[in-house]
DRENDO-1510 file (C-alpha; in Angstrom, 1 decimal, always signed):
<recs>
REC; n; res; u; v; w
REC; 1; MET; +11.2; +16.1; -31.7 .
REC; 2; SER; +12.7; +15.9; -35.2 .
REC; 3; LEU; +10.8; +17.4; -38.1 .
REC; 4; ASN; +12.4; +18.0; -41.4 .
REC; 5; LEU; +10.5; +19.6; -44.3 .
REC; 6; HIS; +12.0; +19.6; -47.7 .
REC; 7; PRO; +11.2; +19.6; -51.5 .
REC; 8; SER; +10.8; +16.5; -53.5 .
REC; 9; HIS; +13.5; +17.0; -56.2 .
REC; 10; ALA; +11.1; +15.2; -58.4 .
REC; 11; SER; +12.4; +14.3; -61.8 .
REC; 12; SER; +10.7; +16.2; -64.7 .
REC; 13; VAL; +10.4; +13.2; -67.0 .
REC; 14; PRO; +7.0; +12.3; -68.6 .
REC; 15; SER; +4.9; +9.8; -66.7 .
REC; 16; SER; +1.9; +7.9; -67.9 .
REC; 17; ALA; +0.4; +7.7; -64.4 .
REC; 18; HIS; -2.3; +9.9; -63.1 .
REC; 19; PHE; -4.1; +10.3; -59.9 .
REC; 20; ALA; -7.3; +8.7; -61.1 .
REC; 21; PRO; -7.8; +6.4; -64.0 .
REC; 22; GLY; -9.5; +6.6; -67.2 .
REC; 23; ALA; -7.2; +6.0; -70.2 .
REC; 24; MET; -7.8; +9.5; -71.3 .
REC; 25; MET; -7.0; +11.0; -67.9 .
REC; 26; SER; -3.2; +11.2; -67.9 .
REC; 27; MET; -1.3; +13.3; -65.4 .
REC; 28; THR; +1.5; +15.3; -66.9 .
REC; 29; PRO; +4.3; +15.9; -64.4 .
REC; 30; ARG; +5.5; +19.3; -63.4 .
REC; 31; SER; +8.6; +20.7; -65.0 .
REC; 32; LYS; +10.2; +22.1; -61.8 .
REC; 33; PRO; +10.8; +20.9; -58.2 .
REC; 34; VAL; +7.9; +21.4; -55.8 .
REC; 35; VAL; +8.3; +24.3; -53.4 .
REC; 36; SER; +9.9; +23.4; -50.1 .
REC; 37; LEU; +7.4; +23.2; -47.2 .
REC; 38; ALA; +9.9; +25.4; -45.3 .
REC; 39; SER; +9.7; +28.2; -47.9 .
REC; 40; PRO; +6.4; +30.2; -47.3 .
REC; 41; GLN; +8.0; +33.2; -49.0 .
REC; 42; ALA; +8.3; +31.3; -52.2 .
REC; 43; GLN; +4.7; +30.3; -52.1 .
REC; 44; ALA; +3.6; +33.9; -51.4 .
REC; 45; ALA; +5.5; +35.0; -54.5 .
REC; 46; THR; +3.3; +32.8; -56.8 .
REC; 47; VAL; +1.1; +35.0; -59.0 .
REC; 48; TRP; -2.2; +34.2; -60.8 .
REC; 49; PRO; -2.5; +31.9; -62.7 .
REC; 50; SER; -0.5; +29.8; -60.3 .
REC; 51; GLY; +0.2; +26.6; -62.4 .
REC; 52; ASP; +3.5; +26.4; -64.3 .
REC; 53; VAL; +3.5; +26.3; -68.1 .
REC; 54; THR; +3.6; +22.5; -68.3 .
REC; 55; GLU; +0.8; +22.1; -65.7 .
REC; 56; ARG; -1.4; +24.6; -67.4 .
REC; 57; GLN; -0.9; +23.0; -70.8 .
REC; 58; ALA; -1.9; +19.6; -69.3 .
REC; 59; ILE; -5.0; +20.9; -67.7 .
REC; 60; ILE; -6.1; +22.8; -70.8 .
REC; 61; HIS; -5.4; +19.7; -72.9 .
REC; 62; GLY; -7.7; +17.6; -70.7 .
REC; 63; LEU; -10.5; +20.3; -70.9 .
REC; 64; SER; -10.2; +20.5; -74.7 .
REC; 65; GLN; -10.9; +16.9; -75.4 .
REC; 66; VAL; -14.2; +15.7; -76.9 .
REC; 67; LYS; -14.9; +14.1; -73.6 .
REC; 68; PRO; -13.2; +16.6; -71.2 .
REC; 69; THR; -11.4; +15.6; -68.1 .
REC; 70; ILE; -9.7; +17.0; -65.0 .
REC; 71; SER; -7.2; +14.9; -63.2 .
REC; 72; PRO; -8.4; +14.2; -59.7 .
REC; 73; LYS; -5.1; +15.3; -58.2 .
REC; 74; TYR; -6.7; +18.8; -58.5 .
REC; 75; PHE; -9.2; +17.8; -55.8 .
REC; 76; TYR; -6.4; +18.3; -53.3 .
REC; 77; ASP; -5.8; +22.0; -52.6 .
REC; 78; GLU; -6.1; +23.0; -49.0 .
REC; 79; ARG; -9.9; +23.1; -49.1 .
REC; 80; GLY; -10.2; +19.9; -51.0 .
REC; 81; SER; -8.0; +18.1; -48.5 .
REC; 82; ALA; -10.2; +19.3; -45.6 .
REC; 83; LEU; -13.3; +18.2; -47.5 .
REC; 84; PHE; -11.9; +14.8; -48.0 .
REC; 85; GLU; -11.2; +14.4; -44.3 .
REC; 86; THR; -14.8; +15.2; -43.8 .
REC; 87; ILE; -15.8; +12.6; -46.3 .
REC; 88; THR; -13.9; +9.9; -44.5 .
REC; 89; ARG; -16.1; +10.5; -41.4 .
REC; 90; LEU; -19.4; +10.4; -43.3 .
REC; 91; PRO; -21.8; +7.5; -42.4 .
REC; 92; GLU; -22.0; +6.5; -46.1 .
REC; 93; TYR; -18.2; +6.3; -46.6 .
REC; 94; TYR; -17.4; +2.8; -45.4 .
REC; 95; VAL; -13.7; +2.8; -46.5 .
REC; 96; THR; -12.1; +4.4; -43.4 .
REC; 97; ARG; -14.2; +2.5; -40.9 .
REC; 98; VAL; -13.8; -0.9; -42.5 .
REC; 99; GLU; -10.0; -0.5; -43.0 .
REC; 100; GLN; -9.7; +0.6; -39.4 .
REC; 101; SER; -11.6; -2.5; -38.3 .
REC; 102; ILE; -9.1; -4.7; -40.1 .
REC; 103; PHE; -6.2; -3.0; -38.4 .
REC; 104; GLU; -7.9; -3.4; -35.0 .
REC; 105; ARG; -8.7; -7.0; -35.5 .
REC; 106; HIS; -5.6; -8.1; -37.3 .
REC; 107; GLY; -3.1; -5.5; -36.1 .
REC; 108; ASN; -0.8; -8.0; -34.3 .
REC; 109; SER; -0.7; -10.3; -37.4 .
REC; 110; ILE; +0.0; -7.4; -39.7 .
REC; 111; ALA; +2.8; -6.1; -37.4 .
REC; 112; ALA; +4.3; -9.5; -37.2 .
REC; 113; SER; +4.3; -9.8; -41.0 .
REC; 114; VAL; +5.9; -6.4; -41.5 .
REC; 115; GLY; +8.4; -6.6; -38.6 .
REC; 116; ALA; +9.4; -4.0; -36.0 .
REC; 117; ASP; +11.7; -1.0; -36.6 .
REC; 118; SER; +10.4; -0.4; -40.1 .
REC; 119; VAL; +11.2; +2.9; -41.9 .
REC; 120; VAL; +7.7; +4.0; -43.0 .
REC; 121; ILE; +7.3; +5.9; -46.3 .
REC; 122; GLU; +3.7; +7.1; -47.0 .
REC; 123; PRO; +2.9; +8.4; -50.5 .
REC; 124; GLY; -0.2; +10.6; -50.3 .
REC; 125; ALA; +0.2; +11.0; -46.6 .
REC; 126; GLY; -2.7; +13.3; -46.1 .
REC; 127; ASN; -3.3; +13.9; -42.4 .
REC; 128; CYS; -0.8; +11.2; -41.3 .
REC; 129; GLU; -3.3; +9.8; -38.8 .
REC; 130; LYS; -3.1; +6.2; -40.2 .
REC; 131; ALA; +0.7; +6.5; -40.2 .
REC; 132; ARG; +0.6; +7.6; -36.6 .
REC; 133; ALA; -1.1; +4.4; -35.5 .
REC; 134; LEU; +1.2; +2.3; -37.6 .
REC; 135; CYS; +4.5; +3.9; -36.5 .
REC; 136; ASP; +3.4; +3.6; -32.9 .
REC; 137; ARG; +2.6; -0.1; -33.3 .
REC; 138; LEU; +5.8; -0.9; -35.3 .
REC; 139; HIS; +8.0; +1.2; -33.0 .
REC; 140; SER; +9.3; +3.0; -36.1 .
REC; 141; THR; +12.0; +5.6; -35.7 .
REC; 142; GLU; +11.8; +7.1; -39.2 .
REC; 143; PHE; +8.8; +8.4; -41.2 .
REC; 144; VAL; +8.7; +10.1; -44.6 .
REC; 145; GLY; +5.4; +11.6; -45.7 .
REC; 146; ILE; +4.8; +12.6; -49.3 .
REC; 147; ASP; +1.8; +14.7; -50.4 .
REC; 148; ILE; +0.8; +17.1; -53.1 .
REC; 149; SER; -1.1; +19.4; -50.7 .
REC; 150; THR; +1.9; +21.3; -49.2 .
REC; 151; GLU; +0.2; +23.2; -46.3 .
REC; 152; HIS; -1.9; +20.2; -45.3 .
REC; 153; LEU; +1.2; +18.0; -45.1 .
REC; 154; GLN; +3.2; +20.5; -43.2 .
REC; 155; GLU; +0.5; +20.7; -40.5 .
REC; 156; ALA; +0.1; +17.0; -40.3 .
REC; 157; ALA; +3.8; +16.3; -40.0 .
REC; 158; LYS; +4.1; +18.8; -37.1 .
REC; 159; ARG; +1.2; +17.0; -35.3 .
REC; 160; LEU; +2.8; +13.6; -35.9 .
REC; 161; SER; +6.1; +14.8; -34.4 .
REC; 162; ASP; +4.3; +16.2; -31.4 .
REC; 163; VAL; +2.4; +12.9; -30.7 .
REC; 164; LEU; +5.4; +10.6; -31.4 .
REC; 165; PRO; +8.4; +12.7; -30.2 .
REC; 166; TRP; +10.9; +9.8; -30.8 .
REC; 167; LEU; +10.0; +9.6; -34.4 .
REC; 168; ARG; +12.1; +11.4; -37.0 .
REC; 169; VAL; +9.5; +12.9; -39.3 .
REC; 170; ARG; +10.3; +14.2; -42.8 .
REC; 171; ALA; +7.8; +15.7; -45.2 .
REC; 172; ILE; +8.2; +15.9; -49.0 .
REC; 173; ALA; +5.9; +18.1; -51.0 .
REC; 174; GLY; +5.5; +16.3; -54.3 .
REC; 175; ASP; +3.3; +14.5; -56.8 .
REC; 176; ILE; +3.5; +10.8; -56.1 .
REC; 177; THR; +3.0; +9.9; -59.8 .
REC; 178; GLU; +6.4; +11.4; -60.5 .
REC; 179; PRO; +9.7; +9.9; -59.4 .
REC; 180; ILE; +10.4; +11.0; -55.8 .
REC; 181; ARG; +14.0; +11.3; -54.5 .
REC; 182; LEU; +14.0; +10.1; -50.9 .
REC; 183; PRO; +16.5; +11.7; -48.4 .
REC; 184; GLU; +20.0; +10.4; -49.0 .
REC; 185; ASP; +20.5; +9.4; -45.4 .
REC; 186; LEU; +17.2; +7.4; -45.1 .
REC; 187; PRO; +18.1; +3.9; -43.9 .
REC; 188; ARG; +17.8; +1.3; -46.7 .
REC; 189; ARG; +17.0; -1.6; -44.4 .
REC; 190; ASN; +13.4; -2.5; -43.6 .
REC; 191; ARG; +11.7; +0.2; -45.6 .
REC; 192; LEU; +7.9; -0.1; -45.6 .
REC; 193; VAL; +5.9; +1.8; -48.3 .
REC; 194; PHE; +2.5; +2.4; -46.7 .
REC; 195; TYR; -0.4; +3.2; -49.0 .
REC; 196; PRO; -3.7; +2.8; -47.1 .
REC; 197; GLY; -7.2; +3.7; -48.1 .
REC; 198; SER; -8.1; +2.7; -51.6 .
REC; 199; SER; -6.3; +5.4; -53.7 .
REC; 200; ILE; -4.6; +2.7; -55.9 .
REC; 201; GLY; -8.0; +2.2; -57.4 .
REC; 202; ASN; -7.9; +5.7; -58.7 .
REC; 203; PHE; -5.5; +4.7; -61.4 .
REC; 204; GLU; -6.0; +2.9; -64.7 .
REC; 205; PRO; -4.7; -0.7; -64.1 .
REC; 206; ALA; -1.6; -0.2; -66.3 .
REC; 207; GLN; -0.9; +3.1; -64.5 .
REC; 208; ALA; -1.4; +1.4; -61.1 .
REC; 209; VAL; +1.3; -1.0; -62.1 .
REC; 210; HIS; +3.5; +2.0; -63.0 .
REC; 211; LEU; +2.9; +3.5; -59.5 .
REC; 212; LEU; +3.4; +0.2; -57.7 .
REC; 213; SER; +6.7; -0.2; -59.6 .
REC; 214; GLN; +7.8; +3.2; -58.4 .
REC; 215; MET; +7.0; +2.0; -54.8 .
REC; 216; ARG; +9.0; -1.2; -55.4 .
REC; 217; ALA; +11.9; +1.0; -56.5 .
REC; 218; MET; +11.7; +2.9; -53.2 .
REC; 219; LEU; +12.5; -0.3; -51.3 .
REC; 220; GLY; +15.9; -0.9; -52.8 .
REC; 221; GLU; +17.3; -4.5; -53.2 .
REC; 222; ALA; +15.2; -7.5; -52.2 .
REC; 223; SER; +17.9; -8.3; -49.6 .
REC; 224; ASP; +17.2; -5.0; -47.9 .
REC; 225; GLY; +14.0; -6.4; -46.5 .
REC; 226; GLY; +11.6; -3.8; -47.8 .
REC; 227; SER; +7.9; -4.3; -48.3 .
REC; 228; LEU; +4.6; -2.7; -49.2 .
REC; 229; LEU; +1.4; -2.4; -47.0 .
REC; 230; ILE; -1.5; -1.3; -49.2 .
REC; 231; GLY; -5.3; -1.1; -49.0 .
REC; 232; ILE; -7.7; -2.0; -51.8 .
REC; 233; ASP; -11.5; -1.6; -52.1 .
REC; 234; LEU; -13.1; -4.9; -53.0 .
REC; 235; PRO; -16.3; -5.3; -55.2 .
REC; 236; LYS; -19.5; -4.9; -53.2 .
REC; 237; PRO; -23.2; -4.1; -53.7 .
REC; 238; VAL; -23.8; -1.2; -56.0 .
REC; 239; HIS; -26.1; +0.7; -53.6 .
REC; 240; ILE; -23.3; +0.8; -51.0 .
REC; 241; LEU; -20.9; +2.2; -53.6 .
REC; 242; GLN; -23.4; +4.7; -54.9 .
REC; 243; ALA; -24.0; +6.1; -51.4 .
REC; 244; ALA; -20.3; +6.3; -50.6 .
REC; 245; TYR; -19.6; +8.5; -53.7 .
REC; 246; ASP; -22.8; +10.6; -53.5 .
REC; 247; ASP; -23.5; +11.2; -49.9 .
REC; 248; ALA; -26.8; +12.7; -48.7 .
REC; 249; SER; -25.2; +15.7; -47.1 .
REC; 250; GLY; -23.4; +16.8; -50.3 .
REC; 251; VAL; -19.9; +16.8; -49.1 .
REC; 252; THR; -18.6; +14.7; -52.0 .
REC; 253; ALA; -20.4; +17.0; -54.4 .
REC; 254; ALA; -18.6; +20.0; -52.9 .
REC; 255; PHE; -15.3; +18.0; -53.0 .
REC; 256; ASN; -15.9; +17.3; -56.7 .
REC; 257; ARG; -16.8; +20.9; -57.6 .
REC; 258; ASN; -13.9; +22.3; -55.7 .
REC; 259; ALA; -11.6; +20.9; -58.4 .
REC; 260; LEU; -13.0; +23.7; -60.7 .
REC; 261; ASP; -12.1; +26.4; -58.2 .
REC; 262; HIS; -8.6; +24.9; -57.9 .
REC; 263; VAL; -8.2; +24.8; -61.7 .
REC; 264; ASN; -9.4; +28.4; -61.9 .
REC; 265; ARG; -6.4; +29.4; -59.8 .
REC; 266; LEU; -4.0; +27.3; -61.8 .
REC; 267; ILE; -4.9; +28.2; -65.4 .
REC; 268; GLY; -6.8; +31.5; -64.9 .
REC; 269; SER; -10.2; +30.0; -66.1 .
REC; 270; ASP; -13.6; +31.3; -65.0 .
REC; 271; PHE; -15.5; +28.2; -64.1 .
REC; 272; ASP; -18.4; +28.9; -61.8 .
REC; 273; SER; -18.5; +25.7; -59.7 .
REC; 274; GLN; -22.2; +26.3; -58.7 .
REC; 275; HIS; -23.2; +25.9; -62.3 .
REC; 276; TRP; -22.1; +22.2; -62.3 .
REC; 277; LYS; -23.7; +19.2; -60.7 .
REC; 278; HIS; -21.9; +16.3; -59.1 .
REC; 279; ARG; -22.7; +12.8; -60.6 .
REC; 280; ALA; -21.3; +9.5; -59.5 .
REC; 281; PHE; -22.2; +6.0; -60.7 .
REC; 282; PHE; -20.9; +2.4; -60.9 .
REC; 283; ASN; -19.6; +1.3; -64.3 .
REC; 284; ALA; -20.1; -2.5; -64.0 .
REC; 285; GLU; -18.3; -3.3; -67.2 .
REC; 286; CYS; -15.1; -1.7; -65.9 .
REC; 287; SER; -15.7; -2.5; -62.2 .
REC; 288; ARG; -15.2; +1.1; -61.2 .
REC; 289; VAL; -17.1; +4.1; -59.7 .
REC; 290; GLU; -16.9; +7.1; -61.9 .
REC; 291; MET; -17.3; +10.8; -60.9 .
REC; 292; HIS; -18.3; +13.5; -63.3 .
REC; 293; LEU; -19.3; +17.2; -63.2 .
REC; 294; VAL; -22.4; +17.9; -65.3 .
REC; 295; ALA; -23.1; +21.4; -66.9 .
REC; 296; LEU; -26.4; +22.7; -65.6 .
REC; 297; HIS; -26.8; +25.0; -68.7 .
REC; 298; ASP; -25.1; +26.0; -71.9 .
REC; 299; MET; -22.0; +28.1; -71.1 .
REC; 300; ARG; -18.6; +29.3; -72.2 .
REC; 301; VAL; -15.6; +28.8; -70.0 .
REC; 302; SER; -12.6; +31.0; -70.8 .
REC; 303; TRP; -8.9; +31.0; -69.8 .
REC; 304; PRO; -6.0; +33.1; -71.0 .
REC; 305; GLY; -5.5; +32.4; -74.7 .
REC; 306; GLY; -8.6; +30.2; -75.1 .
REC; 307; GLY; -11.7; +28.6; -73.8 .
REC; 308; ARG; -14.5; +26.3; -74.9 .
REC; 309; GLU; -18.2; +25.9; -75.0 .
REC; 310; PHE; -20.1; +23.4; -72.8 .
REC; 311; SER; -23.6; +22.3; -73.6 .
REC; 312; MET; -26.2; +21.6; -70.9 .
REC; 313; GLY; -25.7; +18.1; -69.7 .
REC; 314; GLU; -22.1; +17.8; -70.9 .
REC; 315; ARG; -19.8; +16.1; -68.4 .
REC; 316; ILE; -16.2; +16.6; -67.2 .
REC; 317; HIS; -14.8; +13.3; -66.0 .
REC; 318; THR; -12.9; +13.8; -62.8 .
REC; 319; GLU; -12.3; +10.5; -61.1 .
REC; 320; ASN; -12.5; +6.7; -61.4 .
REC; 321; SER; -12.2; +4.3; -58.5 .
REC; 322; TYR; -11.6; +0.7; -59.5 .
REC; 323; LYS; -12.8; -2.2; -57.2 .
REC; 324; TYR; -10.4; -5.1; -57.5 .
REC; 325; SER; -10.8; -8.7; -56.4 .
REC; 326; LEU; -7.8; -10.1; -54.6 .
REC; 327; ASP; -6.8; -12.3; -57.5 .
REC; 328; VAL; -6.9; -9.4; -60.0 .
REC; 329; PHE; -4.8; -7.1; -57.7 .
REC; 330; ALA; -2.3; -9.9; -57.0 .
REC; 331; ALA; -1.6; -10.0; -60.7 .
REC; 332; LEU; -0.9; -6.2; -60.7 .
REC; 333; LEU; +1.5; -6.7; -57.8 .
REC; 334; ARG; +3.4; -9.5; -59.6 .
REC; 335; GLU; +3.7; -7.3; -62.7 .
REC; 336; ALA; +5.2; -4.5; -60.5 .
REC; 337; GLY; +7.8; -6.8; -59.0 .
REC; 338; PHE; +6.1; -8.0; -55.8 .
REC; 339; GLY; +6.3; -11.8; -55.8 .
REC; 340; GLN; +4.6; -12.7; -52.5 .
REC; 341; TYR; +1.8; -11.3; -50.4 .
REC; 342; GLN; -0.5; -11.8; -47.4 .
REC; 343; SER; -3.9; -10.3; -47.0 .
REC; 344; TRP; -6.5; -9.5; -44.4 .
REC; 345; THR; -10.2; -8.6; -45.0 .
REC; 346; ASP; -13.2; -7.6; -42.9 .
REC; 347; ASP; -16.1; -9.9; -42.1 .
REC; 348; GLN; -18.1; -8.7; -45.2 .
REC; 349; ASP; -15.1; -8.9; -47.6 .
REC; 350; TRP; -15.6; -5.2; -48.5 .
REC; 351; PHE; -11.9; -4.2; -48.1 .
REC; 352; ALA; -8.5; -5.8; -48.0 .
REC; 353; VAL; -5.1; -4.8; -46.4 .
REC; 354; ILE; -2.3; -6.4; -48.3 .
REC; 355; HIS; +1.4; -6.9; -47.2 .
REC; 356; ALA; +3.6; -7.6; -50.3 .
REC; 357; ARG; +7.3; -8.3; -50.7 .
REC; 358; PRO; +9.5; -8.5; -53.7 .
</recs>
């Protein structure tokens, strides 16, 4: 078993990308490297509020807008990551099941397109379960997982090493919207950036191109044989979308409100998440699902050095999820430097898995 855990060495240059779109919802990069997964002592030394100065400023800036926002990357603390895993198993949340059905039905064709012995790189690796199945099928010998949720990634990487003992697993704690420095000794041939699910839809189209361009850069020269395997959520009936983002059991609502608890720790604010209601709806004009938090009464929220008033019914915009047609997404791929692609869909054309090359 080989399991290497190390920091991202992310560059601290401004980036226009954010984890979920909305032109006003930019994600400001951190000003220091992310703590190494192998350094629990460093994590324990963090004091309240836990966000660094640049991060706190970015969060407060979003909350201070006329239409306040919180970047959806703040869904993903330890509790938020666990809640999202629960969401993926809900009957209303079709994405995981439909994507899995595509891999089951077209797995051989996808593997043939990608090629064996790929070096798999997964931004936003989460629980690494999808990577486990892919690495097993492709007979990969190297895997690099990148995720903002440090503890969650550490546990997932350990499980992956235990299940696939021949696989060299490396985990990088980092924000995928920032430039990520990959390990120097990572083979350059046959790299595969794996971005399953539908997370690319959480970015404004221009910002999605920015992230896709960063993924293209991870592959090296076109002659190195690298490629991208990515999932996208296709347009579908509104009632299906509504149920997926506002489930009957309230897990998505808890996931959305958890962002407030996470922000409290980062900036020292005093949000009471129980005083906010989850709201999700489909914006047909923009072809996206939007998630908001709605104030249940007039209130003041304070943080060190400031605060703001919220009126009953006022909303904080927390996430968008764009639903792209294949043609529209192909145009984004071309803009990011991917000149050719092959796609596979389910029987209902609800979801697509795309393999793209420079």
